[in-house]
ZATORMI-800394 format. One record per residue (C-alpha): residue in one letter; x, y, z. Coordinates in pm, 1 decimal, padded with zeros to 6 digits, m for minus. Each point is the difference from the previous one (the first is absolute). Layout:
REM ZATORMI-800394
<residu=A | u=X | v=Y | w=Z>
...
//
This chain:
REM ZATORMI-800394
<residu=M | u=m10679.7 | v=04539.8 | w=14349.2>
<residu=N | u=m00289.2 | v=00206.5 | w=m00095.0>
<residu=P | u=00014.3 | v=00212.4 | w=m00333.3>
<residu=I | u=00020.2 | v=00350.0 | w=00019.5>
<residu=P | u=m00161.2 | v=00273.9 | w=m00244.9>
<residu=V | u=00228.6 | v=00210.9 | w=m00197.0>
<residu=R | u=m00078.9 | v=00289.0 | w=m00283.7>
<residu=V | u=00254.0 | v=m00018.7 | w=m00307.9>
<residu=M | u=m00021.7 | v=00318.3 | w=m00252.4>
<residu=V | u=00099.4 | v=m00145.0 | w=m00328.0>
<residu=L | u=00120.6 | v=00306.2 | w=m00181.4>
<residu=D | u=00015.4 | v=m00152.9 | w=m00351.9>
<residu=T | u=m00377.0 | v=m00025.9 | w=m00001.4>
<residu=W | u=m00070.4 | v=00222.6 | w=00301.8>
<residu=D | u=m00219.6 | v=m00280.5 | w=00170.9>
<residu=E | u=00014.4 | v=m00052.4 | w=00387.1>
<residu=V | u=m00010.5 | v=m00366.3 | w=00053.4>
<residu=R | u=m00122.7 | v=m00156.3 | w=00295.9>
<residu=L | u=00199.6 | v=m00313.3 | w=00148.7>
<residu=Q | u=m00018.8 | v=m00203.0 | w=00293.8>
<residu=L | u=00340.3 | v=m00139.7 | w=00088.8>
<residu=T | u=00151.7 | v=m00186.9 | w=00274.3>
<residu=P | u=00304.2 | v=00215.3 | w=00160.7>
<residu=T | u=00228.3 | v=m00271.1 | w=m00090.7>
<residu=A | u=m00047.0 | v=00023.6 | w=m00358.5>
<residu=L | u=00292.2 | v=00150.6 | w=m00211.9>
<residu=V | u=m00010.2 | v=00318.9 | w=m00141.0>
<residu=T | u=00040.6 | v=m00100.8 | w=m00353.1>
<residu=D | u=m00325.7 | v=m00224.7 | w=00049.0>
<residu=L | u=m00138.5 | v=00319.3 | w=00073.9>
<residu=K | u=00096.0 | v=00175.1 | w=m00319.5>
<residu=T | u=m00083.3 | v=m00295.6 | w=m00202.4>
<residu=R | u=m00347.9 | v=m00031.0 | w=00133.5>
<residu=A | u=m00077.1 | v=00373.1 | w=m00026.9>
<residu=L | u=00146.6 | v=00018.9 | w=m00383.0>
<residu=E | u=m00219.8 | v=m00308.7 | w=m00091.6>
<residu=A | u=m00332.7 | v=00173.9 | w=00176.5>
<residu=A | u=00070.9 | v=00308.9 | w=m00183.9>
<residu=R | u=00049.6 | v=m00170.2 | w=m00359.7>
<residu=V | u=00361.0 | v=00102.4 | w=m00043.2>
<residu=R | u=00166.9 | v=m00216.5 | w=m00269.1>
<residu=R | u=00365.1 | v=00142.3 | w=00056.0>
<residu=P | u=00242.8 | v=m00240.1 | w=00202.7>
<residu=A | u=m00005.8 | v=00038.7 | w=00380.7>
<residu=D | u=00377.9 | v=00065.3 | w=00016.5>
<residu=Q | u=m00050.0 | v=00331.0 | w=m00184.6>
<residu=Y | u=m00198.8 | v=00134.7 | w=00293.0>
<residu=L | u=00085.7 | v=00117.3 | w=00368.5>
<residu=V | u=m00190.3 | v=00000.6 | w=00335.1>
<residu=K | u=m00038.2 | v=00331.3 | w=00221.2>
<residu=F | u=m00108.9 | v=00011.5 | w=00346.9>
<residu=R | u=m00005.1 | v=00341.2 | w=00195.0>
<residu=G | u=00195.6 | v=00159.8 | w=m00297.7>
<residu=A | u=00291.6 | v=m00227.8 | w=m00024.3>
<residu=E | u=00062.3 | v=m00308.4 | w=m00190.8>
<residu=V | u=m00046.8 | v=m00311.9 | w=00162.1>
<residu=A | u=00287.4 | v=m00302.0 | w=m00065.1>
<residu=E | u=m00157.7 | v=m00256.0 | w=m00163.5>
<residu=G | u=00209.8 | v=m00357.2 | w=00029.3>
<residu=P | u=m00076.3 | v=m00194.2 | w=00294.7>
<residu=Q | u=m00168.9 | v=00272.2 | w=00191.5>
<residu=T | u=m00364.5 | v=m00046.1 | w=00156.4>
<residu=L | u=m00248.5 | v=00264.5 | w=00011.6>
<residu=A | u=00041.8 | v=m00025.4 | w=00429.5>
<residu=E | u=00395.0 | v=00072.2 | w=m00073.2>
<residu=A | u=m00076.5 | v=00291.7 | w=m00223.5>
<residu=G | u=m00240.8 | v=00144.8 | w=00292.0>
<residu=V | u=m00345.7 | v=m00032.5 | w=m00225.2>
<residu=V | u=m00293.6 | v=m00033.5 | w=00250.0>
<residu=A | u=m00383.1 | v=m00010.5 | w=m00059.4>
<residu=N | u=m00125.5 | v=00223.3 | w=m00218.9>
<residu=A | u=00329.0 | v=00132.3 | w=m00124.6>
<residu=G | u=00025.0 | v=00207.3 | w=m00337.3>
<residu=L | u=00262.3 | v=m00116.1 | w=m00253.3>
<residu=I | u=00107.1 | v=00099.7 | w=m00326.2>
<residu=V | u=00107.8 | v=m00220.2 | w=m00303.1>
<residu=L | u=00158.3 | v=00204.9 | w=m00265.7>
<residu=A | u=00253.5 | v=m00036.8 | w=m00297.7>
<residu=R | u=00362.0 | v=m00014.3 | w=00058.6>
<residu=A | u=00062.3 | v=00205.0 | w=m00320.0>
<residu=R | u=m00219.4 | v=00296.5 | w=m00108.7>
<residu=T | u=m00194.2 | v=m00084.9 | w=m00319.1>
<residu=P | u=00066.0 | v=00255.6 | w=m00275.2>
<residu=V | u=m00310.3 | v=00185.1 | w=m00124.1>
<residu=R | u=m00060.7 | v=00067.0 | w=m00355.5>
//
């Protein structure tokens, strides 16, 4: 299967990461790769993925099942807000 390009905004670092993933890739794989590319050190389970304004269920869901198409924009953000000091 041919990889599709996706854009992922990682809000912790305000970095837009461009990835090439197959439609059969898991949403959790996308999240992990985006966090690594943005050099985020917190565990991936502390983050969620949003697509078209809604949280994407992770588990065994693939990008194709989530409706992600080529050049789609996704957001990875912390599940809980980080307090500002």
